[in-house]
N, C-alpha and C positions, 0 to 999 in steps of 0.2 A: 727147657717148653716152659712157655707163660701164658697164665689164665687170664682173661681182663674182663670184668663185669660194669655194666653202667645201668645205675639205677635210681631210685629217686628217695626222697625224707632220709637223708643221711644226717638231717640235724635232730631228727625224733628218737628219745629214750628206747623205742622199741626196735627201732633200725639199729642204733647204736648198741644194743644188747646183744642183736645179731651179729654182727659185726666181729664182736667180742668172740661170741661161741665160732664163728668161722675161724678167727685166729687160733683159740683154742685146740680145734680140731685140724687146723693144718700143722701145729706143732707136734700133736700127736704123731701125725704123719709121716713127717721129716725126721722125728726122733728115732720110730722104727725103721726108716729108711737108713740113718745113719749107724744104727745099730748093726742092721744087716751088711753093712759095707764094712764096719769093722771085723764082724765075723768072717766075711769072705778074704779079708786081708791080712786074718790071726792077728788083730790088734785088740787089746782089751778094751770093751765099750766103758765112756765114761757115762752113758747114761744121760746125758745133756743136750737139749736140744742146740742143734749145728747154728745159732745165732750170735751174733758179736756184736751188733751196731744199734742203736735205736737212735731215729730221727724223728722230732717233732717240729714243724712248722713255727720258727721265731725264735727257737730253741737250739742251743749247741748239741752237735750228737753226744752220746755218753754211752758207755758201754752196756750191753744190754742186760747184763747180771746187776747192775747199777740203776737201771730206769724203774721209772715210776711202773710201769708194765702197761701194756695197751689196754686193758679191762679199765685200770684205775682212771688213763688218760680219756678214755671213749666217755666214761662217767663223768668227768670232771670239766670237759670243755663246754662252754654255754653254747647253748642253740643256735645264740645269734653270733657265734664265732665260728671260723672255718676249722674243722677238723682235719688236720693233715699229718699223718702219721707214716714212716717207713722203718721197717726192721730188715736188715740183712745179715748174711754170713760174711760177710768181707772181714779180712785180715787188718785192713785199715778203714778209719772215716773216710777216705776219699777215694775208696776203690770201692770195688764191687764182689758179689760173690754170686755162687750158685742158686741161693736161697734168696729170696726176696717176697715180703708182704708189705704192701703200702693198700692206704685209704686215704682217698679226697671227697670230702664233703661240705658241699657249701653250707654258707649259714640259713637260719631259718626265712630271714628277710628275702634273699635271692631265691631261696625254693618258692615262697609263696608268691614272689613278683614274676617270675618266670622269665625265659631268656636268659639265663645265666649258667646253661649247661647241665648236664647229669653229673651223679656222685659217681666214683670210681673206685673199685677193687680189683686190685693186681696181686698176684701170687705166682712164683716160679719154682720150679726143681731142675734138678738135671734130667738129661735125656735117660740116662740110667734108670732114674725112678720107674720110669714106664716098664722096664725089665723086670725088677726087682719086686715091685709093688705092682702087679700087673692089674689093670682097670680102675686102680685109685686116684690117679690123675683124673679121670672122667667122670667118677664118682665125686672127689673134691669139686669140680666145676659145675656139676649137677647139683650137689648140696647148696653151693655157695649161691647158685641161681634160687632157688627154692627159698633160702632164709633171708635175702632182701627182696625188695620190690623191683625185679629185673626188668630193664627195657630191651636190651639186648647184649651181647658179649660173644667173645671168640676165645680160641686157645690154638696154640700151636707152638712153633718154631719162633724163637726171638733172641734177640741180645741182650741182656743185662748192662747197664751202664751205671756208672758212680751216681747216686742219688744227689749228690753234692757236685758235679762237675759232667753233666751230661753233655753241654754243649759242645766242649772240646773234643767229646768222644764219640760226637754221631758222624764225622767222616769214617771212623772205623766201622760204626753200624752199618754205613751207607754201603762201605766197600764189601763187608761181610755177605749183604744181601745181595751185591751184583754179583759174588763169587758163588754163594750158595744156592741163589734163584729166588723165584717170585713168592714161593712159599713162605719164608722169613719176613717176619713184621716187622716195620721199620716205623720209628715215632714214637714219642713220649705217651704213652695211655692217657696220662694224666693233661694232656697239652689241652688249652682251651678249644683249639679248632675241632679236635676230635670230640671233646664232651659235650661240643655244641651240636652234634650228630644225633639228636632226639627222635628223629623220623626218619634215620637211614644207618645202617649198619656201616661200619668202617670198611669192611673187607669179609669175605668167606675165610675160613680157616678150618684146621682138622676139625675142630668143635666150633659149634656156633649155636647161641643161643638166641631165640628170634619171641620176643613178648607177643602178648598175645593181641596187640592192636597193630604191630607191622604185621603180623600172621594175619590179620584181617584184609592187610593191602595186598598180600598174594592171593585173597581169596579163599583162605582155610588151609589146614594141613594138606586135605583131599587133594588139592589141585596142585600138590608138588609130586611128578613125575620123577622119582630118583627110583632107581633100580635097589630094592632093599638087601640084595647080597653083597650090597658097597656101603651103602647110606643106611645107619643107623637112625633112629629117632626116639626118642623119650621126652613125655611131656614133663612141662614145670612149671610152677606156679598156677595162676590163674588162666588157662587156655594156651599157655607158652609151648615152644618145640624146640629141644635141643638135637641138630642134626650131627651126627658124625660123618666127617667124610673121608671115607676109605679106613682100611684095617689100620693103618700105623700113619702118623705124621709124616710129612714132607715137604721138602723146599722147594727140590725139581726133580725131573727125570733128566737122563742123559739124550741129548739129540745127535749126537755121534760126534767124532773126532773134528776137533777146531771149530765148534759150533757151541754158540753160549747155551747153557741149560734151557730145558723147556719146561712149562708148568706143569703140576702134578695133574693128570686127566682127571681127578677126582674133583679138585678145586674148579677146572673149567667148566666142566658139567654140574656144579652145584651153582655156580655163578650164572649160569646160562639161565637157572630157575629161580633165581631171584631179583631180576634186574630193575623190579618196582622199589625195592628197599635198598639197594646197594650204592653207597656213597660213590659219586662220579665228580664232585667238584671240592676244592678246599683250597685256603688260601698257602698254607703251608704246613708241611709235616716235620719237619726239622729248622732247625736255626743257625746251629753251627757258631763260629766266633768271627768277629769283624777282621780279623786278619787270618782265617782260612780261606785257603784257594782251592781246595779239595771239593768235589762234586757232591752237591746235595739237593736233598728235597725240601728247597729252601725260597721255593717260588710256587706259584700255582700252576703254573705250567707244568712244572717237574711232577709236583706231587699227586696231580691229576692224572698224569701220565700213569703214575705209580697204583693210583686209584682204579684205573682201568687196565692193569696188566693181564688181566684173566678173560679180559672181552677179545674173543677171537672170530674169525671169519665163520662162515658155515661149513666150509670145506674142513677146517681146523676144528670144528666143534665135532664134527661127524669121525673124526682120526682119534680124538679124545674121548668120545664115546667105544670105540673100538679099541683103544690103547685099554680101557677101562676094564675090560673082560680078561684081559693077561695080568692083572695085579690081583693080590690076594683078597680073597673074600674076608667079611667080616667073621665070619666063623671060624676061620683059619688063627685068629689072635684073642679070640675069647679067653679068660682064665678058667681053668679047670674048676 
């Protein structure tokens, strides 16, 4: 499960401090999760945060316990420098793990000049986190969206790839997305093509954060005709809205034997409600390697086809609305 938020002013002390608080909250939650996992498997809990490697732009990776620390780096990186940090639970510095917390913030000059993209916060947890810590993933997404000046964001299924070795692993990411379905996010959230999407969201997802400016393009929250039994709403920031599409995240639904998986009905219905702000164009969402022959979202045609994957005919939209009625309601999954 991956949450991504795009925001502004990551060069300022106030936002840097907010990001440090977000990281602290993330560590607390995953430490609790790890303790529950240890208890469930009969292991003695170490009480340590399940993070292993610390990456900072321009420096070699270091073991998490030997690193300067996220808080300290957030304070000491100058506003005129890019602030780029990632922390993962991978066993090896060139590998990946279930847990990741990454931040990329452009420098003050780029921010003030404009046209250099948004800042980004990424956090990930295993799927089982939703079962052992019900409601906490949604709470983290909401709390982080409120902590920073969020423009937009989304959260749902995704594939973690090594921070230092993304391109060679993008083919695997693509194959998994083809196998599991349209609800699996594809592409680096920190990619310039995506960070440049300041006036549109990259995709609908299980959770979506729509800032006040984008919400006004839709005519306000009251214009969104979404059945409340399946779509949750939560305000954030100064007039923004978080939408939850369905009781549980989905990658796809079965379309029958021998057929490719179909998009989740809730995602199709939500996508139909947000056309003025959903991105339809992109140069490329993946790069791959020069020697790679695997299919990728490495062209504008392929990338734009992926961005439009929830666009359906009026007849298929009616089918999706009908299929939605057979899915669990939000009230069926709310924590006691």
